[in-house]
N, C-alpha and C positions, 0 to 999 in steps of 0.2 A: 637526195635521190640515191637509192642503193641499187646496185646491179650485182647479181651473183652468177659466177661462172663455175660450173661443175666439171671437175677433171676426172670423175669416176663414172662417167656415162659412156655409152657406145660411141658417140660423136663428140669430139673435142671442140671447145668453143674458140672463137677468135676473140682475143682479149686485147683491148686498147693498150697502147704503150705510151706512158707519160715521159717521152724521150727528153733528156736534158733537164728534167725537173729535179729540184733539190729536196732530199729527204731531211726534214729538220729534226725528226725524233723517231726512234725505233723502240718498240716495247714488246714484251712477251707477256701474254695474259691468257690463261685458260686454254692452253694448247694452240694459241693463235699468235702469229708473228705480225705485228702491226707497224705499218709505215705511215707516218704523218708527214705530208708534203708541205712545202713552203706556201706562204700566203701569196695572193695574186698569181696563182698558177696559170691563169688563162693568158698571161703575157707570152707564154711559149707557143710556138707554132703548132706543136703536136697536140696541144690542148685546144687551141683555137678551132681546129678541124673537127673535134668531137664534142666538146663542151665549152663553147666560147664564153659563157657567163659564169663559169666555175671560179670560185675564190680559192678553194683548196681541195685537197683530195686525201682520203684515208684508204689505204689498201690493207686488207687483212688476208693473210695466208692461214687457212685453217689446216694445221699439220695433222697428219694421220696418227702421229704419236708425239709425245712431248719433245723429244730431242731428234726429230727426223729432218734435220737440215745440217748442211756442212758449208763452211765458208773457206774460200780460197783467195789468196792475194798474190798478185804478180810480184815477182822478186827479180831484180836485175842481178847479173853475175857479181859475185863478191870477190874479194882479193884472193882467197884460197879456193874458191869454188867458181868454176867457169860456167856453171849451169844456170840459165835463167828459166823462168816459167812460173806456172801457178803452183803454189804450195799451200797445203791445207793448214788453216789456223787450228791449233790444238784445242783452243778454247773458243767455242762458238759465241761466248759473250763478248768477244772482241768486236763483233759486228756492231754492237751498240755504241762503241766508241767512235765509229765513223759518222754518226748522226751529226747533221749540221753542215757537213762538207762532202756529202755523198750524193752523187747524181745517178738517176735511173737511166740506163741506156736502152736496153731491150730485154726481151725474154723469149724463151722457147718452151712450149708446153708439150707434155706427153701424158699418158695415162697416169693419174695420181702423182704427177711430177711437174715441177717448173724449175727451169734454170734461168736465173736472172743475172744479167751483166750490169754491173754498177761501176762507178768511177769515184775514187778518192785518192788523188795524187798518183794513182796507178790503178790497174784493173782489179776489180773485186768480183768474184763469182759466188753466187748463192745457189746452192743445189738443195731444193726442198721437196719433200714428199707431202703433197697436200691433196685433200679431197675436194675442196672448193676455195675460190678466191672471191672476196667481196670488195667491190669498189664503192665507196661512199663519197659522192660528190657534194662538196659544201658550196652552197651558192646562194 
């Protein structure tokens, strides 16, 4: 079953959150960022409430342009730098390396924009400019 949420309309949608679900693969294809989630996804409470029979989930962020996303990772203070905080990864392809141990926490939507909070041993933030998001429930 597919659900499409448009972020370029007058009214923004309420998009379900697959909280604590593991993203096992991340792909980029045809201006679309694709998140493939773990099998047996309905074992999570967040999925039980919205799709109790789902086996997996694929989320597709259709980007407004090929490279319209940024990735930020939390960095603790280092020996010579006392500043902690989120730092932008210079190469967006580093996002793909997190697959397999990346958890989806939550997201905030705006007009043609989604900010997604993820977790991979520290916080990861994905800031993407998208015109629509597609949820494909596998079940």
